[in-house]
N, CA, C and O atoms as CSV, one atom per row, in Angstrom:
chain,resi,resn,atom,element,x,y,z
A,1,MET,N,N,5.233,112.282,-85.689
A,1,MET,CA,C,5.822,111.344,-86.604
A,1,MET,C,C,7.034,112.008,-87.268
A,1,MET,O,O,6.979,113.175,-87.654
A,2,SER,N,N,8.119,111.255,-87.394
A,2,SER,CA,C,9.336,111.818,-87.978
A,2,SER,C,C,9.285,111.735,-89.506
A,2,SER,O,O,8.630,110.867,-90.082
A,3,LYS,N,N,9.985,112.650,-90.126
A,3,LYS,CA,C,10.039,112.708,-91.588
A,3,LYS,C,C,11.194,111.830,-92.069
A,3,LYS,O,O,12.309,111.908,-91.552
A,4,PHE,N,N,10.908,110.996,-93.065
A,4,PHE,CA,C,11.914,110.101,-93.632
A,4,PHE,C,C,12.150,110.501,-95.075
A,4,PHE,O,O,11.203,110.653,-95.847
A,5,GLU,N,N,13.395,110.668,-95.436
A,5,GLU,CA,C,13.737,111.049,-96.801
A,5,GLU,C,C,14.759,110.060,-97.337
A,5,GLU,O,O,15.753,109.758,-96.677
A,6,LEU,N,N,14.508,109.563,-98.530
A,6,LEU,CA,C,15.389,108.599,-99.164
A,6,LEU,C,C,15.835,109.155,-100.500
A,6,LEU,O,O,15.008,109.531,-101.331
A,7,GLU,N,N,17.136,109.208,-100.706
A,7,GLU,CA,C,17.687,109.667,-101.974
A,7,GLU,C,C,18.473,108.526,-102.576
A,7,GLU,O,O,19.401,108.003,-101.959
A,8,LEU,N,N,18.101,108.145,-103.778
A,8,LEU,CA,C,18.762,107.035,-104.449
A,8,LEU,C,C,19.922,107.538,-105.296
A,8,LEU,O,O,19.824,108.565,-105.967
A,9,TYR,N,N,20.995,106.810,-105.252
A,9,TYR,CA,C,22.197,107.121,-106.015
A,9,TYR,C,C,22.171,106.258,-107.270
A,9,TYR,O,O,22.476,105.067,-107.214
A,10,ASP,N,N,21.807,106.855,-108.405
A,10,ASP,CA,C,21.556,106.136,-109.647
A,10,ASP,C,C,22.738,105.264,-110.077
A,10,ASP,O,O,22.544,104.102,-110.433
A,11,ALA,N,N,23.932,105.797,-110.048
A,11,ALA,CA,C,25.109,105.028,-110.477
A,11,ALA,C,C,25.335,103.827,-109.556
A,11,ALA,O,O,25.744,102.760,-110.013
A,12,GLY,N,N,25.073,104.002,-108.275
A,12,GLY,CA,C,25.236,102.905,-107.323
A,12,GLY,C,C,24.217,101.806,-107.554
A,12,GLY,O,O,24.541,100.623,-107.452
A,13,ILE,N,N,22.996,102.186,-107.863
A,13,ILE,CA,C,21.957,101.198,-108.136
A,13,ILE,C,C,22.284,100.441,-109.411
A,13,ILE,O,O,22.126,99.222,-109.463
A,14,GLN,N,N,22.737,101.144,-110.437
A,14,GLN,CA,C,23.114,100.473,-111.683
A,14,GLN,C,C,24.260,99.503,-111.448
A,14,GLN,O,O,24.278,98.408,-112.011
A,15,GLU,N,N,25.208,99.898,-110.626
A,15,GLU,CA,C,26.330,99.017,-110.301
A,15,GLU,C,C,25.830,97.754,-109.603
A,15,GLU,O,O,26.284,96.650,-109.903
A,16,LEU,N,N,24.894,97.925,-108.670
A,16,LEU,CA,C,24.313,96.785,-107.968
A,16,LEU,C,C,23.570,95.877,-108.936
A,16,LEU,O,O,23.722,94.658,-108.864
A,17,LEU,N,N,22.774,96.434,-109.839
A,17,LEU,CA,C,21.977,95.642,-110.773
A,17,LEU,C,C,22.835,94.901,-111.795
A,17,LEU,O,O,22.343,93.981,-112.448
A,18,LYS,N,N,24.100,95.276,-111.948
A,18,LYS,CA,C,25.016,94.591,-112.861
A,18,LYS,C,C,26.021,93.719,-112.115
A,18,LYS,O,O,26.869,93.087,-112.745
A,19,SER,N,N,25.943,93.672,-110.790
A,19,SER,CA,C,26.947,92.999,-109.979
A,19,SER,C,C,26.944,91.480,-110.197
A,19,SER,O,O,25.938,90.913,-110.624
A,20,PRO,N,N,28.060,90.837,-109.906
A,20,PRO,CA,C,28.144,89.380,-110.026
A,20,PRO,C,C,27.125,88.656,-109.138
A,20,PRO,O,O,26.647,87.580,-109.496
A,21,VAL,N,N,26.797,89.233,-108.001
A,21,VAL,CA,C,25.806,88.614,-107.117
A,21,VAL,C,C,24.446,88.551,-107.809
A,21,VAL,O,O,23.793,87.507,-107.802
A,22,ILE,N,N,24.023,89.649,-108.398
A,22,ILE,CA,C,22.745,89.690,-109.110
A,22,ILE,C,C,22.799,88.773,-110.329
A,22,ILE,O,O,21.821,88.084,-110.623
A,23,GLN,N,N,23.911,88.752,-111.034
A,23,GLN,CA,C,24.053,87.868,-112.191
A,23,GLN,C,C,23.921,86.410,-111.767
A,23,GLN,O,O,23.300,85.612,-112.468
A,24,GLY,N,N,24.499,86.063,-110.631
A,24,GLY,CA,C,24.382,84.697,-110.110
A,24,GLY,C,C,22.949,84.345,-109.756
A,24,GLY,O,O,22.488,83.242,-110.050
A,25,MET,N,N,22.238,85.282,-109.123
A,25,MET,CA,C,20.833,85.055,-108.780
A,25,MET,C,C,19.996,84.868,-110.039
A,25,MET,O,O,19.143,83.982,-110.099
A,26,LEU,N,N,20.242,85.705,-111.045
A,26,LEU,CA,C,19.511,85.590,-112.301
A,26,LEU,C,C,19.818,84.271,-113.007
A,26,LEU,O,O,18.923,83.637,-113.568
A,27,SER,N,N,21.073,83.867,-112.977
A,27,SER,CA,C,21.470,82.609,-113.593
A,27,SER,C,C,20.756,81.430,-112.929
A,27,SER,O,O,20.245,80.544,-113.615
A,28,ASP,N,N,20.722,81.422,-111.607
A,28,ASP,CA,C,20.034,80.351,-110.879
A,28,ASP,C,C,18.544,80.335,-111.205
A,28,ASP,O,O,17.964,79.272,-111.429
A,29,PHE,N,N,17.929,81.512,-111.229
A,29,PHE,CA,C,16.507,81.619,-111.551
A,29,PHE,C,C,16.241,81.112,-112.964
A,29,PHE,O,O,15.299,80.353,-113.190
A,30,GLY,N,N,17.070,81.532,-113.907
A,30,GLY,CA,C,16.892,81.117,-115.295
A,30,GLY,C,C,17.027,79.618,-115.469
A,30,GLY,O,O,16.231,79.000,-116.176
A,31,LYS,N,N,18.038,79.020,-114.825
A,31,LYS,CA,C,18.236,77.574,-114.916
A,31,LYS,C,C,17.061,76.824,-114.294
A,31,LYS,O,O,16.611,75.813,-114.833
A,32,GLN,N,N,16.570,77.315,-113.167
A,32,GLN,CA,C,15.439,76.688,-112.496
A,32,GLN,C,C,14.200,76.696,-113.394
A,32,GLN,O,O,13.524,75.677,-113.530
A,33,LYS,N,N,13.907,77.832,-113.999
A,33,LYS,CA,C,12.722,77.946,-114.850
A,33,LYS,C,C,12.891,77.174,-116.153
A,33,LYS,O,O,11.929,76.588,-116.649
A,34,ALA,N,N,14.098,77.164,-116.716
A,34,ALA,CA,C,14.346,76.396,-117.934
A,34,ALA,C,C,14.179,74.905,-117.660
A,34,ALA,O,O,13.612,74.187,-118.483
A,35,ASN,N,N,14.664,74.435,-116.524
A,35,ASN,CA,C,14.495,73.027,-116.155
A,35,ASN,C,C,13.024,72.704,-115.921
A,35,ASN,O,O,12.559,71.624,-116.286
A,36,ALA,N,N,12.292,73.631,-115.317
A,36,ALA,CA,C,10.864,73.415,-115.062
A,36,ALA,C,C,10.074,73.347,-116.372
A,36,ALA,O,O,9.058,72.656,-116.447
A,37,ALA,N,N,10.533,74.055,-117.393
A,37,ALA,CA,C,9.844,74.054,-118.690
A,37,ALA,C,C,10.002,72.716,-119.399
A,37,ALA,O,O,9.139,72.321,-120.184
A,38,GLY,N,N,11.099,72.018,-119.126
A,38,GLY,CA,C,11.309,70.704,-119.728
A,38,GLY,C,C,12.558,70.666,-120.586
A,38,GLY,O,O,13.312,71.637,-120.647
A,39,PRO,N,N,12.773,69.534,-121.254
A,39,PRO,CA,C,13.973,69.398,-122.090
A,39,PRO,C,C,13.920,70.340,-123.287
A,39,PRO,O,O,12.860,70.595,-123.860
A,40,GLY,N,N,15.086,70.842,-123.643
A,40,GLY,CA,C,15.186,71.703,-124.815
A,40,GLY,C,C,15.106,73.186,-124.516
A,40,GLY,O,O,15.218,74.003,-125.430
A,41,TYR,N,N,14.916,73.551,-123.260
A,41,TYR,CA,C,14.871,74.966,-122.882
A,41,TYR,C,C,16.193,75.344,-122.229
A,41,TYR,O,O,16.824,74.517,-121.571
A,42,ASP,N,N,16.610,76.583,-122.409
A,42,ASP,CA,C,17.884,77.055,-121.873
A,42,ASP,C,C,17.719,78.493,-121.400
A,42,ASP,O,O,16.699,79.135,-121.651
A,43,SER,N,N,18.745,78.982,-120.709
A,43,SER,CA,C,18.729,80.372,-120.241
A,43,SER,C,C,20.137,80.945,-120.327
A,43,SER,O,O,21.126,80.212,-120.312
A,44,GLU,N,N,20.207,82.262,-120.416
A,44,GLU,CA,C,21.506,82.942,-120.415
A,44,GLU,C,C,21.338,84.341,-119.827
A,44,GLU,O,O,20.297,84.981,-119.975
A,45,VAL,N,N,22.385,84.789,-119.164
A,45,VAL,CA,C,22.393,86.104,-118.529
A,45,VAL,C,C,23.140,87.075,-119.430
A,45,VAL,O,O,24.208,86.754,-119.952
A,46,HIS,N,N,22.575,88.258,-119.611
A,46,HIS,CA,C,23.210,89.327,-120.370
A,46,HIS,C,C,23.338,90.554,-119.472
A,46,HIS,O,O,22.446,90.849,-118.676
A,47,VAL,N,N,24.446,91.259,-119.608
A,47,VAL,CA,C,24.632,92.508,-118.859
A,47,VAL,C,C,24.533,93.650,-119.851
A,47,VAL,O,O,25.337,93.764,-120.776
A,48,TYR,N,N,23.536,94.489,-119.645
A,48,TYR,CA,C,23.323,95.646,-120.497
A,48,TYR,C,C,23.846,96.897,-119.806
A,48,TYR,O,O,24.479,96.803,-118.754
A,49,GLN,N,N,23.597,98.038,-120.368
A,49,GLN,CA,C,24.150,99.286,-119.854
A,49,GLN,C,C,23.709,99.572,-118.421
A,49,GLN,O,O,24.508,100.036,-117.608
A,50,LYS,N,N,22.445,99.300,-118.107
A,50,LYS,CA,C,21.945,99.662,-116.782
A,50,LYS,C,C,21.707,98.485,-115.857
A,50,LYS,O,O,21.658,98.668,-114.641
A,51,ARG,N,N,21.556,97.274,-116.399
A,51,ARG,CA,C,21.259,96.129,-115.535
A,51,ARG,C,C,21.551,94.824,-116.239
A,51,ARG,O,O,21.742,94.768,-117.454
A,52,ALA,N,N,21.579,93.767,-115.427
A,52,ALA,CA,C,21.709,92.414,-115.958
A,52,ALA,C,C,20.307,91.825,-116.094
A,52,ALA,O,O,19.422,92.122,-115.291
A,53,VAL,N,N,20.111,90.996,-117.103
A,53,VAL,CA,C,18.822,90.339,-117.329
A,53,VAL,C,C,19.067,88.874,-117.668
A,53,VAL,O,O,20.155,88.499,-118.106
A,54,VAL,N,N,18.051,88.059,-117.462
A,54,VAL,CA,C,18.129,86.655,-117.856
A,54,VAL,C,C,17.086,86.406,-118.935
A,54,VAL,O,O,15.951,86.872,-118.839
A,55,ASN,N,N,17.486,85.665,-119.964
A,55,ASN,CA,C,16.584,85.256,-121.032
A,55,ASN,C,C,16.405,83.749,-120.938
A,55,ASN,O,O,17.381,83.003,-120.850
A,56,ILE,N,N,15.163,83.309,-120.957
A,56,ILE,CA,C,14.830,81.888,-120.972
A,56,ILE,C,C,14.173,81.636,-122.321
A,56,ILE,O,O,13.257,82.358,-122.714
A,57,PHE,N,N,14.638,80.615,-123.028
A,57,PHE,CA,C,14.196,80.427,-124.405
A,57,PHE,C,C,14.227,78.957,-124.796
A,57,PHE,O,O,14.956,78.165,-124.199
A,58,PRO,N,N,13.433,78.593,-125.805
A,58,PRO,CA,C,13.520,77.235,-126.337
A,58,PRO,C,C,14.778,77.111,-127.193
A,58,PRO,O,O,14.978,77.881,-128.133
A,59,ALA,N,N,15.617,76.142,-126.864
A,59,ALA,CA,C,16.890,75.987,-127.564
A,59,ALA,C,C,16.834,74.940,-128.664
A,59,ALA,O,O,17.772,74.818,-129.452
A,60,THR,N,N,15.747,74.186,-128.726
A,60,THR,CA,C,15.597,73.181,-129.774
A,60,THR,C,C,14.285,73.421,-130.526
A,60,THR,O,O,13.395,74.125,-130.050
A,61,GLN,N,N,14.194,72.824,-131.693
A,61,GLN,CA,C,12.965,72.953,-132.485
A,61,GLN,C,C,11.776,72.333,-131.757
A,61,GLN,O,O,10.667,72.863,-131.810
A,62,GLU,N,N,12.008,71.211,-131.077
A,62,GLU,CA,C,10.929,70.545,-130.340
A,62,GLU,C,C,10.419,71.432,-129.208
A,62,GLU,O,O,9.212,71.522,-128.981
A,63,ALA,N,N,11.339,72.087,-128.497
A,63,ALA,CA,C,10.950,72.985,-127.408
A,63,ALA,C,C,10.227,74.210,-127.957
A,63,ALA,O,O,9.279,74.701,-127.343
A,64,ALA,N,N,10.667,74.701,-129.103
A,64,ALA,CA,C,10.004,75.845,-129.723
A,64,ALA,C,C,8.569,75.484,-130.104
A,64,ALA,O,O,7.655,76.285,-129.906
A,65,GLN,N,N,8.369,74.282,-130.649
A,65,GLN,CA,C,7.026,73.827,-131.009
A,65,GLN,C,C,6.173,73.651,-129.756
A,65,GLN,O,O,4.998,74.021,-129.749
A,66,ASP,N,N,6.754,73.090,-128.698
A,66,ASP,CA,C,6.042,72.928,-127.425
A,66,ASP,C,C,5.628,74.285,-126.866
A,66,ASP,O,O,4.501,74.453,-126.400
A,67,ASN,N,N,6.527,75.235,-126.913
A,67,ASN,CA,C,6.218,76.570,-126.410
A,67,ASN,C,C,5.128,77.230,-127.255
A,67,ASN,O,O,4.256,77.910,-126.713
A,68,TYR,N,N,5.168,77.042,-128.546
A,68,TYR,CA,C,4.164,77.603,-129.452
A,68,TYR,C,C,2.775,77.026,-129.160
A,68,TYR,O,O,1.782,77.753,-129.110
A,69,GLU,N,N,2.730,75.714,-128.969
A,69,GLU,CA,C,1.441,75.044,-128.764
A,69,GLU,C,C,0.877,75.215,-127.361
A,69,GLU,O,O,-0.340,75.270,-127.184
A,70,ASN,N,N,1.758,75.301,-126.354
A,70,ASN,CA,C,1.309,75.254,-124.956
A,70,ASN,C,C,1.626,76.490,-124.132
A,70,ASN,O,O,1.267,76.549,-122.956
A,71,ASN,N,N,2.291,77.477,-124.719
A,71,ASN,CA,C,2.736,78.658,-123.954
A,71,ASN,C,C,3.522,78.255,-122.702
A,71,ASN,O,O,3.308,78.800,-121.619
A,72,THR,N,N,4.405,77.322,-122.865
A,72,THR,CA,C,5.131,76.737,-121.744
A,72,THR,C,C,5.883,77.767,-120.933
A,72,THR,O,O,5.801,77.769,-119.705
A,73,LEU,N,N,6.620,78.648,-121.601
A,73,LEU,CA,C,7.424,79.624,-120.860
A,73,LEU,C,C,6.552,80.591,-120.071
A,73,LEU,O,O,6.910,80.974,-118.957
A,74,LEU,N,N,5.424,80.988,-120.626
A,74,LEU,CA,C,4.525,81.866,-119.881
A,74,LEU,C,C,4.010,81.183,-118.632
A,74,LEU,O,O,3.908,81.804,-117.574
A,75,LYS,N,N,3.688,79.920,-118.748
A,75,LYS,CA,C,3.190,79.163,-117.598
A,75,LYS,C,C,4.274,78.968,-116.538
A,75,LYS,O,O,4.001,79.055,-115.340
A,76,VAL,N,N,5.491,78.707,-116.979
A,76,VAL,CA,C,6.590,78.444,-116.042
A,76,VAL,C,C,6.972,79.698,-115.243
A,76,VAL,O,O,7.228,79.619,-114.041
A,77,VAL,N,N,7.008,80.841,-115.913
A,77,VAL,CA,C,7.412,82.054,-115.191
A,77,VAL,C,C,6.238,82.736,-114.497
A,77,VAL,O,O,6.421,83.713,-113.771
A,78,GLY,N,N,5.028,82.216,-114.724
A,78,GLY,CA,C,3.882,82.719,-113.977
A,78,GLY,C,C,3.267,83.987,-114.499
A,78,GLY,O,O,2.754,84.796,-113.727
A,79,VAL,N,N,3.310,84.172,-115.808
A,79,VAL,CA,C,2.692,85.377,-116.395
A,79,VAL,C,C,1.272,85.067,-116.791
A,79,VAL,O,O,0.569,85.938,-117.305
């Protein structure tokens, strides 16, 4: 059996995790999950030092109350 060695280039991975392609994927995922949660939910992509992330949140008081009572966001994202 041959030996396989993989060395990761940290700066390259960080660049990939912040790339516009990843941001687009996160944006699509966030919009899909926000729509699945119902009216009043929204999402936004943020780029931090090492990676891009998407936040899905209740944008209205009604959605916040729905999320409080039903754990809607947890159910939608599958946690």
